[in-house]
C-alpha positions as CSV (number, residue, x, y, z in Angstrom):
1,M,-18.6,0.5,-14.1
2,E,-15.9,-1.7,-15.7
3,K,-15.6,-1.3,-19.5
4,L,-15.8,-4.5,-21.6
5,L,-15.2,-4.4,-25.3
6,I,-16.9,-7.3,-27.2
7,I,-15.4,-7.9,-30.7
8,E,-17.8,-10.3,-32.4
9,D,-19.5,-10.3,-35.9
10,N,-22.4,-12.6,-34.9
11,K,-25.3,-10.4,-33.8
12,D,-27.0,-13.2,-31.9
13,I,-23.9,-13.8,-29.7
14,I,-23.6,-10.0,-29.1
15,T,-27.2,-10.0,-27.9
16,Q,-26.5,-13.0,-25.6
17,L,-23.4,-11.4,-24.1
18,K,-25.1,-8.0,-23.6
19,W,-28.0,-9.8,-21.8
20,G,-25.7,-11.8,-19.5
21,L,-23.0,-9.2,-18.7
22,S,-24.6,-5.7,-18.9
23,K,-25.3,-5.7,-15.1
24,D,-21.6,-6.0,-14.3
25,Y,-19.9,-4.2,-17.2
26,R,-20.4,-1.2,-19.5
27,I,-20.6,-3.1,-22.8
28,I,-18.9,-1.7,-25.9
29,T,-19.2,-3.7,-29.2
30,A,-17.3,-3.9,-32.5
31,T,-18.1,-6.2,-35.4
32,N,-14.8,-5.8,-37.2
33,R,-11.1,-5.0,-36.7
34,E,-11.3,-1.4,-37.9
35,T,-14.1,-0.4,-35.5
36,A,-12.4,-2.3,-32.7
37,T,-9.1,-0.4,-33.3
38,K,-10.9,3.0,-33.0
39,L,-12.7,1.9,-29.8
40,L,-9.5,0.7,-28.2
41,W,-7.9,4.1,-28.7
42,K,-11.0,6.0,-27.5
43,E,-12.4,3.9,-24.6
44,K,-9.2,2.1,-23.4
45,P,-11.0,-0.9,-22.0
46,G,-9.1,-3.2,-19.6
47,I,-10.9,-6.4,-20.7
48,V,-11.8,-7.5,-24.2
49,T,-13.6,-10.6,-25.6
50,L,-12.4,-11.4,-29.1
51,D,-13.9,-13.8,-31.6
52,L,-11.0,-15.3,-33.5
53,G,-13.3,-16.1,-36.4
54,L,-13.7,-12.5,-37.6
55,P,-14.2,-12.4,-41.4
56,P,-10.8,-12.0,-43.3
57,D,-10.2,-8.9,-45.4
58,P,-9.7,-9.2,-49.2
59,D,-6.0,-10.0,-49.0
60,G,-6.6,-13.0,-46.8
61,T,-5.2,-11.7,-43.5
62,D,-6.4,-13.5,-40.5
63,E,-8.4,-10.7,-38.9
64,G,-8.8,-12.4,-35.5
65,F,-5.1,-12.7,-34.9
66,A,-4.4,-9.3,-36.5
67,C,-6.9,-7.7,-34.1
68,L,-5.3,-9.4,-31.1
69,K,-2.0,-8.0,-32.1
70,D,-3.5,-4.5,-32.4
71,I,-5.0,-4.8,-29.0
72,L,-1.8,-5.8,-27.3
73,E,0.3,-3.2,-29.1
74,E,-2.2,-0.5,-28.0
75,N,-2.1,-1.6,-24.4
76,P,-0.1,-4.8,-23.4
77,S,-1.9,-4.9,-20.0
78,T,-5.3,-5.5,-21.7
79,K,-6.8,-8.8,-20.7
80,V,-8.1,-10.5,-23.9
81,I,-10.3,-13.5,-23.7
82,V,-10.5,-15.1,-27.1
83,I,-13.6,-17.0,-28.1
84,T,-13.1,-19.8,-30.6
85,G,-15.1,-22.6,-32.3
86,N,-15.7,-25.9,-30.5
87,N,-12.9,-27.8,-32.2
88,D,-10.3,-25.0,-32.6
89,R,-8.0,-25.4,-29.6
90,E,-4.9,-25.0,-31.8
91,S,-5.9,-21.4,-32.6
92,A,-6.7,-20.8,-28.9
93,H,-3.2,-21.9,-27.9
94,R,-1.6,-19.8,-30.6
95,A,-3.6,-16.7,-29.2
96,I,-2.3,-17.5,-25.6
97,S,1.3,-17.6,-26.9
98,M,0.7,-14.2,-28.5
99,G,-0.3,-12.7,-25.2
100,A,-4.1,-13.4,-24.8
101,Y,-5.2,-13.8,-21.2
102,D,-7.5,-16.8,-21.6
103,F,-9.8,-18.6,-24.2
104,Y,-13.3,-19.8,-24.2
105,Q,-15.0,-22.2,-26.7
106,K,-18.4,-21.9,-28.1
107,P,-21.2,-22.5,-27.2
108,I,-21.0,-19.9,-24.5
109,E,-21.9,-20.9,-20.9
110,M,-22.5,-17.5,-19.3
111,S,-21.6,-18.6,-15.7
112,E,-18.2,-19.9,-16.7
113,L,-17.5,-16.9,-18.9
114,K,-18.3,-14.6,-15.9
115,I,-15.8,-16.3,-13.8
116,I,-13.0,-15.9,-16.4
117,L,-14.0,-12.2,-16.8
118,K,-14.0,-11.5,-13.1
119,R,-10.5,-13.0,-12.7
120,A,-9.2,-11.0,-15.7
121,S,-10.7,-7.8,-14.3
122,Y,-9.1,-8.4,-10.9
123,L,-5.7,-9.2,-12.4
124,Y,-5.9,-6.1,-14.7
125,H,-6.5,-3.8,-11.8
126,I,-3.8,-5.4,-9.6
127,E,-1.3,-4.8,-12.4
128,Q,-2.4,-1.2,-12.7
129,E,-2.0,-0.7,-9.0
130,N,1.4,-2.3,-9.2
131,K,2.4,0.3,-11.8
132,K,1.2,3.1,-9.5
133,M,3.2,1.5,-6.7
134,Q,6.4,1.6,-8.8
135,N,5.8,5.3,-9.4
136,V,5.3,5.7,-5.7
137,L,8.6,4.0,-4.9
138,N,10.4,6.0,-7.5
139,T,9.0,9.4,-6.5
140,G,8.6,9.0,-2.7
141,D,4.9,9.8,-2.8
142,S,2.3,8.3,-0.5
143,F,1.3,4.7,-0.7
144,E,-1.9,4.0,1.2
145,G,-0.9,6.6,3.7
146,M,2.7,5.2,4.0
147,I,5.9,6.8,2.7
148,G,9.1,5.0,2.1
149,N,11.9,4.8,-0.5
150,C,14.3,2.7,1.6
151,P,14.8,-1.0,0.5
152,N,13.0,-2.3,3.6
153,M,9.8,-0.4,2.9
154,Q,9.9,-1.1,-0.8
155,E,9.9,-4.8,0.2
156,V,7.0,-4.2,2.5
157,F,5.0,-2.5,-0.3
158,A,5.9,-5.3,-2.8
159,T,4.7,-8.0,-0.2
160,I,1.4,-6.2,0.3
161,H,0.7,-6.5,-3.5
162,K,1.6,-10.2,-3.5
163,V,-0.5,-11.2,-0.5
164,A,-3.5,-8.9,-0.9
165,A,-5.3,-11.1,-3.4
166,S,-4.9,-14.2,-1.3
167,E,-7.0,-15.4,1.7
168,A,-3.9,-16.3,3.8
169,T,-3.8,-15.2,7.4
170,I,-1.0,-12.6,7.9
171,L,1.1,-11.6,10.9
172,I,2.6,-8.1,10.9
173,T,5.5,-7.7,13.3
174,G,7.3,-4.5,14.5
175,E,7.7,-2.1,17.3
176,S,5.0,0.2,18.4
177,G,4.6,3.2,16.0
178,T,6.0,1.4,12.9
179,G,2.7,1.4,11.0
180,K,1.3,-2.1,11.5
181,E,-2.4,-1.0,11.2
182,L,-1.6,1.0,8.0
183,V,-0.1,-2.1,6.5
184,A,-3.2,-4.1,7.5
185,K,-5.5,-1.5,5.9
186,A,-3.4,-1.5,2.7
187,I,-3.8,-5.3,2.4
188,H,-7.6,-5.0,2.9
189,N,-7.9,-2.1,0.4
190,R,-6.2,-4.2,-2.3
191,S,-8.0,-7.4,-1.6
192,L,-11.2,-8.9,-3.0
193,R,-12.8,-7.9,0.3
194,K,-12.1,-4.2,-0.1
195,D,-15.9,-3.4,-0.3
196,G,-16.4,-5.2,3.0
197,P,-15.7,-3.9,6.5
198,F,-12.2,-3.5,8.1
199,I,-12.7,-4.1,11.8
200,P,-9.6,-3.5,14.1
201,I,-9.3,-4.4,17.8
202,N,-6.4,-3.9,20.2
203,C,-6.2,-7.0,22.3
204,G,-4.1,-5.1,24.9
205,G,-6.4,-2.1,25.2
206,I,-9.5,-4.0,26.4
207,P,-9.9,-5.3,30.0
208,D,-9.5,-9.1,30.4
209,T,-13.1,-9.3,31.7
210,L,-14.5,-7.8,28.5
211,I,-12.3,-9.1,25.7
212,E,-14.3,-12.3,25.1
213,S,-17.6,-10.5,24.6
214,E,-15.9,-7.9,22.5
215,L,-14.6,-10.5,20.2
216,F,-17.5,-13.0,20.0
217,G,-20.5,-11.0,21.2
218,Y,-23.1,-12.3,23.7
219,E,-26.7,-13.3,23.9
220,K,-29.3,-11.6,26.0
221,G,-29.1,-12.9,29.6
222,A,-25.6,-14.3,29.2
223,F,-24.6,-12.4,32.3
224,T,-26.1,-9.8,34.7
225,D,-25.9,-6.8,32.5
226,A,-26.6,-8.5,29.2
227,K,-30.0,-7.0,28.6
228,T,-29.9,-7.3,24.8
229,R,-28.0,-9.4,22.3
230,R,-24.6,-7.8,21.2
231,I,-22.8,-8.6,17.9
232,G,-19.0,-9.2,18.5
233,M,-16.2,-7.7,16.4
234,I,-15.5,-10.9,14.5
235,E,-19.1,-11.1,13.4
236,K,-19.1,-7.5,12.4
237,A,-16.1,-8.3,10.1
238,N,-18.1,-10.8,8.1
239,A,-17.3,-10.5,4.3
240,G,-14.4,-8.2,5.3
241,T,-11.1,-8.2,7.3
242,F,-10.6,-8.6,11.0
243,F,-7.4,-7.0,12.4
244,L,-6.2,-8.3,15.7
245,D,-3.6,-5.7,16.9
246,E,-1.2,-6.8,19.7
247,I,-2.4,-10.4,19.6
248,G,0.4,-11.3,22.0
249,E,-1.7,-9.8,24.8
250,L,-4.6,-12.1,24.2
251,L,-5.5,-14.3,27.2
252,I,-4.4,-18.0,26.7
253,Q,-8.0,-19.3,27.1
254,L,-9.2,-16.9,24.4
255,Q,-6.3,-18.1,22.2
256,V,-7.9,-21.5,22.2
257,K,-11.3,-20.1,21.1
258,L,-9.7,-18.0,18.4
259,L,-7.8,-21.0,17.1
260,R,-11.0,-22.9,16.9
261,F,-12.6,-20.1,14.9
262,L,-9.6,-20.0,12.5
263,Q,-10.0,-23.8,11.9
264,D,-13.8,-23.9,11.6
265,K,-14.8,-20.4,10.6
266,K,-17.6,-20.6,13.2
267,I,-18.2,-18.8,16.4
268,Q,-20.5,-19.0,19.4
269,R,-21.6,-15.9,21.2
270,V,-21.1,-15.8,24.9
271,G,-24.1,-17.5,26.5
272,G,-25.3,-18.9,23.1
273,R,-25.5,-22.4,21.6
274,E,-25.9,-21.6,18.0
275,E,-22.8,-21.9,15.8
276,I,-22.5,-18.9,13.4
277,E,-20.5,-19.2,10.3
278,I,-18.3,-16.2,9.6
279,D,-16.4,-15.4,6.4
280,T,-13.6,-13.0,7.3
281,R,-9.9,-12.7,6.7
282,I,-7.7,-12.5,9.8
283,I,-4.7,-10.2,9.9
284,A,-2.8,-10.1,13.3
285,A,0.0,-7.8,14.5
286,T,2.4,-7.9,17.5
287,N,5.2,-5.9,18.9
288,T,6.3,-8.7,21.1
289,D,8.5,-11.8,20.5
290,L,5.9,-14.5,20.1
291,Q,8.6,-17.3,19.9
292,K,9.8,-16.2,23.3
293,A,6.1,-16.0,24.6
294,I,5.6,-19.6,23.3
295,K,8.6,-20.8,25.4
296,E,7.3,-19.0,28.4
297,G,3.8,-20.7,28.0
298,K,2.1,-17.3,27.2
299,F,1.2,-18.0,23.6
300,R,0.0,-21.2,21.9
301,E,2.4,-22.6,19.3
302,D,-0.4,-23.9,17.1
303,L,-2.1,-20.5,17.0
304,Y,1.3,-18.9,16.1
305,Y,1.6,-21.1,13.0
306,R,-2.0,-20.6,12.1
307,I,-1.8,-16.8,12.1
308,G,1.7,-16.6,10.7
309,V,1.2,-18.2,7.3
310,I,2.8,-15.0,5.9
311,T,4.8,-12.7,8.1
312,I,5.5,-9.1,7.3
313,P,8.3,-7.5,9.5
314,L,8.3,-3.7,9.6
315,P,11.6,-1.8,10.0
316,L,12.4,0.6,12.8
317,L,12.4,4.3,11.7
318,R,16.1,4.6,12.6
319,E,16.8,1.8,10.0
320,R,15.1,3.6,7.2
321,G,17.7,6.2,6.3
322,D,16.5,9.2,4.3
323,D,12.8,8.1,4.8
324,T,12.9,10.0,8.1
325,L,13.3,13.4,6.4
326,L,10.7,12.4,3.8
327,L,8.2,11.6,6.5
328,A,9.1,14.7,8.5
329,N,8.4,16.9,5.4
330,S,5.2,15.0,4.7
331,F,3.9,15.6,8.2
332,L,5.0,19.2,8.0
333,A,2.9,19.8,4.9
334,R,-0.1,18.0,6.5
335,F,0.0,19.9,9.8
336,N,0.7,23.2,8.1
337,Y,-2.6,22.7,6.3
338,N,-4.5,21.4,9.4
339,H,-3.3,24.2,11.7
340,K,-3.4,26.9,9.0
341,K,0.3,27.7,9.4
342,N,2.9,28.6,6.8
343,I,6.2,27.1,8.1
344,K,8.7,26.8,5.3
345,G,10.7,23.8,6.6
346,F,13.3,22.6,9.1
347,S,16.5,24.5,10.1
348,P,19.8,22.8,9.3
349,E,20.2,22.1,13.0
350,A,16.7,20.5,13.1
351,I,17.5,18.4,10.1
352,K,20.7,17.2,11.7
353,A,18.8,16.5,15.0
354,I,16.1,14.5,13.0
355,E,18.8,12.5,11.3
356,T,20.8,11.6,14.4
357,Y,17.9,11.0,16.9
358,E,17.2,7.3,17.6
359,W,13.3,7.6,17.4
360,P,12.4,5.0,20.0
361,G,8.7,5.7,19.3
362,N,9.3,5.3,15.5
363,V,7.0,7.0,12.9
364,R,4.3,7.8,15.5
365,E,6.8,9.7,17.6
366,L,8.1,11.7,14.6
367,E,4.5,12.5,13.6
368,N,3.7,13.8,17.1
369,K,6.9,15.8,17.4
370,V,6.4,17.5,14.0
371,Q,2.8,18.3,14.9
372,R,3.9,19.9,18.2
373,A,6.6,21.9,16.4
374,V,4.1,23.2,13.8
375,V,1.8,24.4,16.6
376,M,4.5,25.9,18.8
377,A,7.1,27.3,16.3
378,D,7.4,31.1,16.1
379,D,9.8,31.2,13.1
380,K,9.5,30.2,9.5
381,L,11.9,27.3,10.1
382,I,11.4,24.6,12.7
383,S,14.3,24.3,15.2
384,P,15.4,21.4,17.4
385,Y,13.9,23.2,20.3
386,D,10.5,23.2,18.6
387,L,10.9,19.4,18.1
388,L,12.0,18.9,21.7
389,L,15.2,17.5,20.4
390,K,18.7,18.3,21.5
391,A,20.6,20.4,19.0
392,P,23.5,18.3,17.5
393,E,27.0,19.1,18.6
394,V,29.1,20.5,15.8
395,S,32.0,18.2,15.0
396,V,34.8,19.9,13.0
397,F,38.1,18.4,12.2
398,I,41.0,20.8,11.9
399,S,44.5,19.8,10.9
400,D,46.7,18.9,13.8
401,N,49.4,21.1,12.3
402,A,47.4,24.3,12.6
403,P,45.3,25.8,15.4
404,A,41.6,25.9,14.9
405,T,40.5,29.6,14.6
406,L,36.9,30.6,14.9
407,K,37.0,31.6,11.2
408,D,38.2,28.0,10.3
409,V,35.4,26.4,12.3
410,R,32.7,28.8,10.8
411,H,33.8,28.1,7.3
412,K,33.9,24.3,7.7
413,V,30.5,24.2,9.3
414,E,29.0,26.6,6.7
415,L,30.5,24.5,3.9
416,E,29.1,21.2,5.3
417,I,25.6,22.6,5.8
418,I,25.4,24.1,2.3
419,Q,26.7,20.9,0.7
420,K,24.2,18.7,2.5
421,A,21.3,21.1,1.7
422,L,22.2,21.1,-2.0
423,T,22.3,17.3,-1.9
424,R,18.9,17.0,-0.2
425,N,17.4,19.3,-2.8
426,A,19.1,17.7,-5.8
427,G,21.1,20.8,-6.6
428,N,18.0,23.1,-6.8
429,I,19.2,26.6,-5.9
430,S,15.7,28.0,-5.1
431,K,14.7,25.2,-2.8
432,T,18.2,25.1,-1.1
433,A,18.1,28.9,-0.5
434,E,14.6,28.6,1.0
435,E,15.6,25.7,3.3
436,L,18.6,27.7,4.5
437,G,16.6,30.8,5.0
438,I,18.8,32.9,2.7
439,S,18.3,34.6,-0.7
440,R,19.3,33.1,-4.0
441,P,22.1,35.7,-4.6
442,T,23.5,35.0,-1.1
443,L,23.6,31.3,-1.8
444,H,25.3,31.9,-5.2
445,D,27.9,34.0,-3.4
446,L,28.6,31.2,-0.9
447,I,28.8,28.6,-3.7
448,N,31.4,30.7,-5.5
449,K,33.2,31.4,-2.2
450,Y,33.6,27.7,-1.4
451,K,34.0,26.7,-5.0
452,I,31.1,24.2,-4.7
453,K,30.2,22.3,-7.8
454,V,26.4,22.2,-8.2
455,V,24.8,19.5,-10.4
456,E,21.0,19.8,-10.7
457,E,19.0,16.6,-11.0
458,S,18.1,17.4,-14.6
459,E,21.8,17.4,-15.6
460,K,22.5,14.0,-14.1
């Protein structure tokens, strides 16, 4: 349960606040600045109510403002709602300028205070999640099942945080396999509807004759086989999020019905007359060019503008640079665990193949190929053959003034592979040796042989 620190010297007001708020918060109380400071350090509450009229100490310090300063120095993210006397707006404004979240004037109206606290709590948690997201982007760790350090994916993650708290309809665009449903789930998980259902439907995966009843449900007797009432997917998403994948495949006549629902937030089941009010957020996705579909008469322009209040484009995997290897290693770790294997990594040839392949099936294709490789690989390092990828051709440039001997070619290839492996592993000798399938002493010998300068990440 959310912690709420109440700093108040009036016992009657403390009793009133406990009575009105204890169902929603774990209440912690302090009647003076000294106790409050100790509780801030021990409990680390995200929300605080502070009476600015705390009694001053003997030297005349204004305890209310001093306490506010203590709170914000301990944790600047804390949302402080200051409670003031009825005619003390000047003090309230001063507190806001110091960093308080909001103010409330006595006498306390519990319903209004609850709204302020709810907003403060939600903002506090969004900011904490945003800090976690920044750590994710800096370290390459998973973000709601997605991995990405490239600028395009960082922008996607940032957009998710911006739009999650709103109720705007969202259109996610991108080729198949780029992660559109993962983005939709991430938005849902960070929204006010996160405790409600997330209901997905693939408009292109359901026969035309069934899609209407799947979306809107039907009443008993609506057609021959309708022996009982059935609740549709939109209705199941009430108080949650409804995700329409591949919305470009939706029949034009159903687009009209969907548009009406988006405008009125009401549906009628097939064969029914009753209008049912539904409170759900719509997120749609497509891998087709809806602007082109509009020109061809296959998609309604008014529906396009209704669902595309905010558009989130997802990049192709081949546009994401080093993310491809990050994803490949993440999948390798997962499938090693799932299939009880102990594959150490990818061979240098496999890494080169992963980096140069176009990945027409995007992240989904990479995931499938790595899983297949983990199951089929016989060695400790995955090869291009295990991934069903063509081994890259070795390109070595030798001076035109001298013939290219086999020794020259071998040395140049060896040097290039070692340098790239060291770069990928930030100069870490142990990790590089493990990736290359050689011992640490052997790698040290090769580094000395080719006079390679190694700078570990900690030295940068």
